[in-house]
PDB file of N, CA, C and O in Angstrom, chain B, residues numbered from 101:
ATOM      1  N   UNK B 101       1.020  -1.312   0.189  1.00  0.00           N
ATOM      2  CA  UNK B 101      -0.073  -0.023   0.107  1.00  0.00           C
ATOM      3  C   UNK B 101       0.831   1.411  -0.125  1.00  0.00           C
ATOM      4  O   UNK B 101       1.825   1.615   0.572  1.00  0.00           O
ATOM      5  N   UNK B 102       0.502   2.140  -0.911  1.00  0.00           N
ATOM      6  CA  UNK B 102       1.791   3.405  -1.038  1.00  0.00           C
ATOM      7  C   UNK B 102       0.640   4.357  -0.817  1.00  0.00           C
ATOM      8  O   UNK B 102      -0.535   4.104  -1.083  1.00  0.00           O
ATOM      9  N   UNK B 103       1.211   5.738  -0.183  1.00  0.00           N
ATOM     10  CA  UNK B 103       0.246   6.889  -0.283  1.00  0.00           C
ATOM     11  C   UNK B 103       1.024   7.866  -1.382  1.00  0.00           C
ATOM     12  O   UNK B 103       2.214   7.936  -1.691  1.00  0.00           O
ATOM     13  N   UNK B 104      -0.050   8.527  -1.802  1.00  0.00           N
ATOM     14  CA  UNK B 104       0.787   9.295  -3.043  1.00  0.00           C
ATOM     15  C   UNK B 104      -0.370  10.368  -3.804  1.00  0.00           C
ATOM     16  O   UNK B 104      -1.540  10.050  -4.016  1.00  0.00           O
ATOM     17  N   UNK B 105       0.279  11.777  -4.175  1.00  0.00           N
ATOM     18  CA  UNK B 105      -0.884  12.566  -5.051  1.00  0.00           C
ATOM     19  C   UNK B 105      -1.524  11.598  -6.367  1.00  0.00           C
ATOM     20  O   UNK B 105      -2.696  11.586  -6.744  1.00  0.00           O
ATOM     21  N   UNK B 106      -0.559  10.935  -6.834  1.00  0.00           N
ATOM     22  CA  UNK B 106      -0.847  10.554  -8.309  1.00  0.00           C
ATOM     23  C   UNK B 106      -1.685   9.139  -7.983  1.00  0.00           C
ATOM     24  O   UNK B 106      -2.317   8.505  -8.828  1.00  0.00           O
ATOM     25  N   UNK B 107      -1.552   8.801  -6.617  1.00  0.00           N
ATOM     26  CA  UNK B 107      -2.988   7.336  -6.773  1.00  0.00           C
ATOM     27  C   UNK B 107      -4.173   7.587  -6.115  1.00  0.00           C
ATOM     28  O   UNK B 107      -4.652   6.749  -5.352  1.00  0.00           O
ATOM     29  N   UNK B 108      -4.811   8.882  -6.374  1.00  0.00           N
ATOM     30  CA  UNK B 108      -6.251   9.433  -6.233  1.00  0.00           C
ATOM     31  C   UNK B 108      -7.007   8.487  -6.955  1.00  0.00           C
ATOM     32  O   UNK B 108      -7.937   7.934  -6.369  1.00  0.00           O
ATOM     33  N   UNK B 109      -6.736   8.181  -8.250  1.00  0.00           N
ATOM     34  CA  UNK B 109      -7.943   8.098  -9.107  1.00  0.00           C
ATOM     35  C   UNK B 109      -7.260   5.902  -9.405  1.00  0.00           C
ATOM     36  O   UNK B 109      -7.951   5.059  -9.976  1.00  0.00           O
ATOM     37  N   UNK B 110      -6.579   5.777  -9.115  1.00  0.00           N
ATOM     38  CA  UNK B 110      -5.645   4.098  -8.830  1.00  0.00           C
ATOM     39  C   UNK B 110      -6.959   3.788  -7.755  1.00  0.00           C
ATOM     40  O   UNK B 110      -7.244   4.651  -6.924  1.00  0.00           O
ATOM     41  N   UNK B 111      -7.619   2.702  -7.814  1.00  0.00           N
ATOM     42  CA  UNK B 111      -8.447   1.402  -7.104  1.00  0.00           C
ATOM     43  C   UNK B 111      -7.802   1.872  -5.531  1.00  0.00           C
ATOM     44  O   UNK B 111      -6.629   1.818  -5.162  1.00  0.00           O
ATOM     45  N   UNK B 112      -8.939   2.314  -4.820  1.00  0.00           N
ATOM     46  CA  UNK B 112      -8.105   2.019  -3.239  1.00  0.00           C
ATOM     47  C   UNK B 112      -7.959   0.896  -2.643  1.00  0.00           C
ATOM     48  O   UNK B 112      -7.827   0.221  -3.664  1.00  0.00           O
ATOM     49  N   UNK B 113      -7.889   0.275  -1.946  1.00  0.00           N
ATOM     50  CA  UNK B 113      -7.653  -1.114  -1.086  1.00  0.00           C
ATOM     51  C   UNK B 113      -8.700  -1.071  -0.727  1.00  0.00           C
ATOM     52  O   UNK B 113      -9.233  -0.013  -0.393  1.00  0.00           O
ATOM     53  N   UNK B 114      -9.218  -2.091  -0.702  1.00  0.00           N
ATOM     54  CA  UNK B 114     -10.959  -2.742   0.126  1.00  0.00           C
ATOM     55  C   UNK B 114     -10.821  -2.384   1.314  1.00  0.00           C
ATOM     56  O   UNK B 114     -11.780  -1.838   1.859  1.00  0.00           O
ATOM     57  N   UNK B 115      -9.689  -2.576   1.986  1.00  0.00           N
ATOM     58  CA  UNK B 115      -9.787  -2.307   3.518  1.00  0.00           C
ATOM     59  C   UNK B 115      -9.887  -0.928   3.880  1.00  0.00           C
ATOM     60  O   UNK B 115     -10.561  -0.561   4.843  1.00  0.00           O
ATOM     61  N   UNK B 116      -9.276  -0.191   3.186  1.00  0.00           N
ATOM     62  CA  UNK B 116      -9.304   0.943   3.429  1.00  0.00           C
ATOM     63  C   UNK B 116     -10.597   1.994   3.299  1.00  0.00           C
ATOM     64  O   UNK B 116     -11.009   2.942   3.968  1.00  0.00           O
ATOM     65  N   UNK B 117     -11.168   1.062   1.619  1.00  0.00           N
ATOM     66  CA  UNK B 117     -12.645   1.901   1.300  1.00  0.00           C
ATOM     67  C   UNK B 117     -13.418   1.404   2.532  1.00  0.00           C
ATOM     68  O   UNK B 117     -13.980   2.415   2.954  1.00  0.00           O
ATOM     69  N   UNK B 118     -13.855  -0.021   3.625  1.00  0.00           N
ATOM     70  CA  UNK B 118     -14.430  -0.363   3.953  1.00  0.00           C
ATOM     71  C   UNK B 118     -14.479   0.732   5.364  1.00  0.00           C
ATOM     72  O   UNK B 118     -15.448   1.388   5.746  1.00  0.00           O
ATOM     73  N   UNK B 119     -13.009   0.668   6.004  1.00  0.00           N
ATOM     74  CA  UNK B 119     -13.081   2.266   6.872  1.00  0.00           C
ATOM     75  C   UNK B 119     -13.537   3.154   6.542  1.00  0.00           C
ATOM     76  O   UNK B 119     -14.345   3.754   7.250  1.00  0.00           O
ATOM     77  N   UNK B 120     -13.210   3.530   5.432  1.00  0.00           N
ATOM     78  CA  UNK B 120     -13.789   5.327   4.964  1.00  0.00           C
ATOM     79  C   UNK B 120     -15.204   5.470   4.459  1.00  0.00           C
ATOM     80  O   UNK B 120     -15.530   6.508   3.882  1.00  0.00           O
ATOM     81  N   UNK B 121     -16.311   4.202   4.697  1.00  0.00           N
ATOM     82  CA  UNK B 121     -17.224   4.377   4.130  1.00  0.00           C
ATOM     83  C   UNK B 121     -18.455   4.468   5.777  1.00  0.00           C
ATOM     84  O   UNK B 121     -19.529   5.014   6.028  1.00  0.00           O
ATOM     85  N   UNK B 122     -17.248   3.382   6.697  1.00  0.00           N
ATOM     86  CA  UNK B 122     -17.766   3.306   8.178  1.00  0.00           C
ATOM     87  C   UNK B 122     -17.543   4.699   8.628  1.00  0.00           C
ATOM     88  O   UNK B 122     -18.315   5.049   9.520  1.00  0.00           O
ATOM     89  N   UNK B 123     -16.892   5.368   8.331  1.00  0.00           N
ATOM     90  CA  UNK B 123     -16.758   6.470   9.096  1.00  0.00           C
ATOM     91  C   UNK B 123     -17.206   7.581   8.732  1.00  0.00           C
ATOM     92  O   UNK B 123     -17.450   8.598   9.380  1.00  0.00           O
ATOM     93  N   UNK B 124     -17.332   7.275   7.352  1.00  0.00           N
ATOM     94  CA  UNK B 124     -18.634   8.573   6.824  1.00  0.00           C
ATOM     95  C   UNK B 124     -19.657   8.284   6.935  1.00  0.00           C
ATOM     96  O   UNK B 124     -20.209   9.264   6.436  1.00  0.00           O
ATOM     97  N   UNK B 125     -20.760   7.355   7.358  1.00  0.00           N
ATOM     98  CA  UNK B 125     -21.602   6.930   7.845  1.00  0.00           C
ATOM     99  C   UNK B 125     -21.759   7.051   9.253  1.00  0.00           C
ATOM    100  O   UNK B 125     -22.868   6.901   9.764  1.00  0.00           O
ATOM    101  N   UNK B 126     -21.028   7.238   9.738  1.00  0.00           N
ATOM    102  CA  UNK B 126     -20.590   7.670  11.344  1.00  0.00           C
ATOM    103  C   UNK B 126     -20.945   9.143  11.985  1.00  0.00           C
ATOM    104  O   UNK B 126     -21.544   9.627  12.946  1.00  0.00           O
ATOM    105  N   UNK B 127     -19.948   9.666  10.463  1.00  0.00           N
ATOM    106  CA  UNK B 127     -20.034  11.211  10.890  1.00  0.00           C
ATOM    107  C   UNK B 127     -21.429  11.852  10.136  1.00  0.00           C
ATOM    108  O   UNK B 127     -21.625  13.064  10.229  1.00  0.00           O
ATOM    109  N   UNK B 128     -22.443  10.936   9.340  1.00  0.00           N
ATOM    110  CA  UNK B 128     -23.378  11.674   8.872  1.00  0.00           C
ATOM    111  C   UNK B 128     -24.588  11.440  10.181  1.00  0.00           C
ATOM    112  O   UNK B 128     -25.476  12.254  10.435  1.00  0.00           O
ATOM    113  N   UNK B 129     -24.386  10.271  10.829  1.00  0.00           N
ATOM    114  CA  UNK B 129     -25.470   9.929  11.767  1.00  0.00           C
ATOM    115  C   UNK B 129     -24.999  10.814  12.784  1.00  0.00           C
ATOM    116  O   UNK B 129     -25.899  11.303  13.467  1.00  0.00           O
ATOM    117  N   UNK B 130     -23.850  11.147  13.066  1.00  0.00           N
ATOM    118  CA  UNK B 130     -23.026  12.186  14.532  1.00  0.00           C
ATOM    119  C   UNK B 130     -23.613  13.035  13.531  1.00  0.00           C
ATOM    120  O   UNK B 130     -24.694  12.555  13.190  1.00  0.00           O
ATOM    121  N   UNK B 131     -23.318  14.198  12.866  1.00  0.00           N
ATOM    122  CA  UNK B 131     -23.846  15.470  11.628  1.00  0.00           C
ATOM    123  C   UNK B 131     -25.384  15.387  12.170  1.00  0.00           C
ATOM    124  O   UNK B 131     -25.692  16.285  12.954  1.00  0.00           O
ATOM    125  N   UNK B 132     -26.180  14.624  11.919  1.00  0.00           N
ATOM    126  CA  UNK B 132     -27.449  14.950  11.979  1.00  0.00           C
ATOM    127  C   UNK B 132     -27.979  14.870  13.211  1.00  0.00           C
ATOM    128  O   UNK B 132     -29.033  15.425  13.523  1.00  0.00           O
ATOM    129  N   UNK B 133     -27.297  14.193  13.959  1.00  0.00           N
ATOM    130  CA  UNK B 133     -28.020  14.317  15.561  1.00  0.00           C
ATOM    131  C   UNK B 133     -27.603  15.850  16.507  1.00  0.00           C
ATOM    132  O   UNK B 133     -28.178  16.310  17.493  1.00  0.00           O
ATOM    133  N   UNK B 134     -26.343  16.394  15.729  1.00  0.00           N
ATOM    134  CA  UNK B 134     -26.019  17.235  16.029  1.00  0.00           C
ATOM    135  C   UNK B 134     -26.972  18.862  15.911  1.00  0.00           C
ATOM    136  O   UNK B 134     -27.146  19.824  16.659  1.00  0.00           O
ATOM    137  N   UNK B 135     -27.497  18.388  14.261  1.00  0.00           N
ATOM    138  CA  UNK B 135     -27.600  19.457  13.767  1.00  0.00           C
ATOM    139  C   UNK B 135     -29.569  19.430  14.800  1.00  0.00           C
ATOM    140  O   UNK B 135     -30.207  20.401  15.207  1.00  0.00           O
ATOM    141  N   UNK B 136     -29.867  18.192  14.866  1.00  0.00           N
ATOM    142  CA  UNK B 136     -31.281  17.959  16.161  1.00  0.00           C
ATOM    143  C   UNK B 136     -31.182  18.301  17.109  1.00  0.00           C
ATOM    144  O   UNK B 136     -32.225  18.392  17.757  1.00  0.00           O
ATOM    145  N   UNK B 137     -30.184  18.605  17.615  1.00  0.00           N
ATOM    146  CA  UNK B 137     -29.802  19.359  18.719  1.00  0.00           C
ATOM    147  C   UNK B 137     -29.275  20.682  19.032  1.00  0.00           C
ATOM    148  O   UNK B 137     -29.130  21.296  20.089  1.00  0.00           O
ATOM    149  N   UNK B 138     -29.022  20.954  17.762  1.00  0.00           N
ATOM    150  CA  UNK B 138     -28.527  22.481  17.737  1.00  0.00           C
ATOM    151  C   UNK B 138     -27.125  22.892  18.263  1.00  0.00           C
ATOM    152  O   UNK B 138     -26.794  23.941  18.814  1.00  0.00           O
ATOM    153  N   UNK B 139     -26.211  21.541  17.879  1.00  0.00           N
ATOM    154  CA  UNK B 139     -25.333  22.203  18.404  1.00  0.00           C
ATOM    155  C   UNK B 139     -24.426  22.178  16.894  1.00  0.00           C
ATOM    156  O   UNK B 139     -23.995  21.059  16.615  1.00  0.00           O
ATOM    157  N   UNK B 140     -24.098  23.283  15.908  1.00  0.00           N
ATOM    158  CA  UNK B 140     -23.652  23.874  15.164  1.00  0.00           C
ATOM    159  C   UNK B 140     -22.354  23.680  15.015  1.00  0.00           C
ATOM    160  O   UNK B 140     -21.993  23.157  13.962  1.00  0.00           O
ATOM    161  N   UNK B 141     -21.509  23.989  15.856  1.00  0.00           N
ATOM    162  CA  UNK B 141     -19.648  23.947  16.091  1.00  0.00           C
ATOM    163  C   UNK B 141     -19.540  22.118  15.584  1.00  0.00           C
ATOM    164  O   UNK B 141     -19.046  21.764  14.514  1.00  0.00           O
ATOM    165  N   UNK B 142     -20.074  21.239  16.541  1.00  0.00           N
ATOM    166  CA  UNK B 142     -20.402  19.739  16.623  1.00  0.00           C
ATOM    167  C   UNK B 142     -20.670  19.431  14.924  1.00  0.00           C
ATOM    168  O   UNK B 142     -19.743  18.901  14.313  1.00  0.00           O
ATOM    169  N   UNK B 143     -21.464  19.642  14.461  1.00  0.00           N
ATOM    170  CA  UNK B 143     -22.477  19.787  13.359  1.00  0.00           C
ATOM    171  C   UNK B 143     -21.241  19.595  11.994  1.00  0.00           C
ATOM    172  O   UNK B 143     -21.088  18.694  11.170  1.00  0.00           O
ATOM    173  N   UNK B 144     -20.221  21.387  12.328  1.00  0.00           N
ATOM    174  CA  UNK B 144     -19.607  21.047  10.691  1.00  0.00           C
ATOM    175  C   UNK B 144     -18.205  20.557  11.691  1.00  0.00           C
ATOM    176  O   UNK B 144     -18.766  19.545  11.271  1.00  0.00           O
ATOM    177  N   UNK B 145     -17.296  20.319  12.342  1.00  0.00           N
ATOM    178  CA  UNK B 145     -16.669  19.464  12.914  1.00  0.00           C
ATOM    179  C   UNK B 145     -16.641  17.968  12.295  1.00  0.00           C
ATOM    180  O   UNK B 145     -15.648  17.385  11.860  1.00  0.00           O
ATOM    181  N   UNK B 146     -18.234  17.392  12.374  1.00  0.00           N
ATOM    182  CA  UNK B 146     -18.019  16.236  12.387  1.00  0.00           C
ATOM    183  C   UNK B 146     -18.657  16.028  10.798  1.00  0.00           C
ATOM    184  O   UNK B 146     -18.731  14.836  10.502  1.00  0.00           O
ATOM    185  N   UNK B 147     -19.188  17.086   9.590  1.00  0.00           N
ATOM    186  CA  UNK B 147     -18.991  17.144   8.414  1.00  0.00           C
ATOM    187  C   UNK B 147     -17.567  17.573   7.570  1.00  0.00           C
ATOM    188  O   UNK B 147     -17.451  17.532   6.345  1.00  0.00           O
ATOM    189  N   UNK B 148     -16.624  17.950   8.439  1.00  0.00           N
ATOM    190  CA  UNK B 148     -15.275  18.287   8.192  1.00  0.00           C
ATOM    191  C   UNK B 148     -14.804  17.079   8.243  1.00  0.00           C
ATOM    192  O   UNK B 148     -14.304  16.777   7.159  1.00  0.00           O
ATOM    193  N   UNK B 149     -14.728  16.106   9.153  1.00  0.00           N
ATOM    194  CA  UNK B 149     -13.865  15.556   9.587  1.00  0.00           C
ATOM    195  C   UNK B 149     -14.610  14.107   8.301  1.00  0.00           C
ATOM    196  O   UNK B 149     -13.807  13.321   7.798  1.00  0.00           O
ATOM    197  N   UNK B 150     -15.668  14.032   8.071  1.00  0.00           N
ATOM    198  CA  UNK B 150     -16.488  12.745   7.512  1.00  0.00           C
ATOM    199  C   UNK B 150     -15.478  13.120   6.286  1.00  0.00           C
ATOM    200  O   UNK B 150     -14.476  12.420   6.142  1.00  0.00           O
ATOM    201  N   UNK B 151     -15.709  14.157   5.445  1.00  0.00           N
ATOM    202  CA  UNK B 151     -15.011  14.359   4.200  1.00  0.00           C
ATOM    203  C   UNK B 151     -13.640  14.172   3.938  1.00  0.00           C
ATOM    204  O   UNK B 151     -13.113  13.776   2.898  1.00  0.00           O
ATOM    205  N   UNK B 152     -12.910  14.641   5.452  1.00  0.00           N
ATOM    206  CA  UNK B 152     -11.399  14.595   5.383  1.00  0.00           C
ATOM    207  C   UNK B 152     -11.280  13.090   5.114  1.00  0.00           C
ATOM    208  O   UNK B 152     -10.544  12.793   4.173  1.00  0.00           O
ATOM    209  N   UNK B 153     -11.996  11.886   5.911  1.00  0.00           N
ATOM    210  CA  UNK B 153     -11.334  11.284   6.059  1.00  0.00           C
ATOM    211  C   UNK B 153     -11.999  10.271   4.703  1.00  0.00           C
ATOM    212  O   UNK B 153     -11.272   9.336   4.367  1.00  0.00           O
ATOM    213  N   UNK B 154     -13.160  10.418   4.040  1.00  0.00           N
ATOM    214  CA  UNK B 154     -13.481   9.725   2.991  1.00  0.00           C
ATOM    215  C   UNK B 154     -12.709  10.261   2.013  1.00  0.00           C
ATOM    216  O   UNK B 154     -12.450   9.291   1.300  1.00  0.00           O
ATOM    217  N   UNK B 155     -12.004  11.544   1.384  1.00  0.00           N
ATOM    218  CA  UNK B 155     -11.359  11.867   0.474  1.00  0.00           C
ATOM    219  C   UNK B 155     -10.319  11.212   0.350  1.00  0.00           C
ATOM    220  O   UNK B 155      -9.833  10.656  -0.635  1.00  0.00           O
ATOM    221  N   UNK B 156      -9.862  11.324   1.777  1.00  0.00           N
ATOM    222  CA  UNK B 156      -8.142  11.131   2.026  1.00  0.00           C
ATOM    223  C   UNK B 156      -8.003   9.908   1.881  1.00  0.00           C
ATOM    224  O   UNK B 156      -6.848   9.680   1.521  1.00  0.00           O
ATOM    225  N   UNK B 157      -8.661   8.907   1.990  1.00  0.00           N
ATOM    226  CA  UNK B 157      -8.020   7.311   1.344  1.00  0.00           C
ATOM    227  C   UNK B 157      -8.138   7.194   0.091  1.00  0.00           C
ATOM    228  O   UNK B 157      -7.603   6.168  -0.328  1.00  0.00           O
ATOM    229  N   UNK B 158      -8.753   8.000  -0.892  1.00  0.00           N
ATOM    230  CA  UNK B 158      -7.891   8.148  -1.691  1.00  0.00           C
ATOM    231  C   UNK B 158      -7.377   8.343  -2.590  1.00  0.00           C
ATOM    232  O   UNK B 158      -7.714   8.268  -3.772  1.00  0.00           O
ATOM    233  N   UNK B 159      -6.140   8.729  -1.909  1.00  0.00           N
ATOM    234  CA  UNK B 159      -4.287   8.783  -1.975  1.00  0.00           C
ATOM    235  C   UNK B 159      -3.483   7.579  -1.375  1.00  0.00           C
ATOM    236  O   UNK B 159      -2.291   7.512  -1.076  1.00  0.00           O
ATOM    237  N   UNK B 160      -4.655   6.490  -1.271  1.00  0.00           N
ATOM    238  CA  UNK B 160      -4.016   5.186  -1.233  1.00  0.00           C
ATOM    239  C   UNK B 160      -4.261   4.249  -2.219  1.00  0.00           C
ATOM    240  O   UNK B 160      -5.388   4.136  -2.702  1.00  0.00           O
ATOM    241  N   UNK B 161      -3.156   3.437  -2.638  1.00  0.00           N
ATOM    242  CA  UNK B 161      -3.192   2.370  -3.900  1.00  0.00           C
ATOM    243  C   UNK B 161      -2.741   1.336  -3.296  1.00  0.00           C
ATOM    244  O   UNK B 161      -2.336   1.488  -2.144  1.00  0.00           O
ATOM    245  N   UNK B 162      -2.703   0.315  -3.776  1.00  0.00           N
ATOM    246  CA  UNK B 162      -2.401  -1.416  -3.778  1.00  0.00           C
ATOM    247  C   UNK B 162      -0.565  -1.140  -3.679  1.00  0.00           C
ATOM    248  O   UNK B 162       0.223  -1.703  -2.919  1.00  0.00           O
ATOM    249  N   UNK B 163      -0.239   0.056  -4.870  1.00  0.00           N
ATOM    250  CA  UNK B 163       0.841   0.358  -5.038  1.00  0.00           C
ATOM    251  C   UNK B 163       1.258  -0.799  -6.479  1.00  0.00           C
ATOM    252  O   UNK B 163       2.429  -1.126  -6.672  1.00  0.00           O
ATOM    253  N   UNK B 164       0.320  -1.215  -7.217  1.00  0.00           N
ATOM    254  CA  UNK B 164       0.254  -1.857  -8.254  1.00  0.00           C
ATOM    255  C   UNK B 164       0.630  -1.127 -10.018  1.00  0.00           C
ATOM    256  O   UNK B 164       1.199  -1.749 -10.915  1.00  0.00           O
ATOM    257  N   UNK B 165       0.099   0.357 -10.108  1.00  0.00           N
ATOM    258  CA  UNK B 165      -0.252   0.817 -10.958  1.00  0.00           C
ATOM    259  C   UNK B 165       1.179   1.894 -11.103  1.00  0.00           C
ATOM    260  O   UNK B 165       1.253   2.701 -12.030  1.00  0.00           O
TER     261      UNK B 165
END
């Protein structure tokens, strides 16, 4: 597994895709809860963390390409 900017469009390893999807789902759930409870700062924090986690894993590849 390698980390590179050029790896963005290469396939992401399966274990990292699962991790990123799980973290994004958790982020969406907690953001929804924070919005309902009117915790705007907490909602923004979870939106940013979810986006960084999901898009950040795209920079990893198996190193085969």
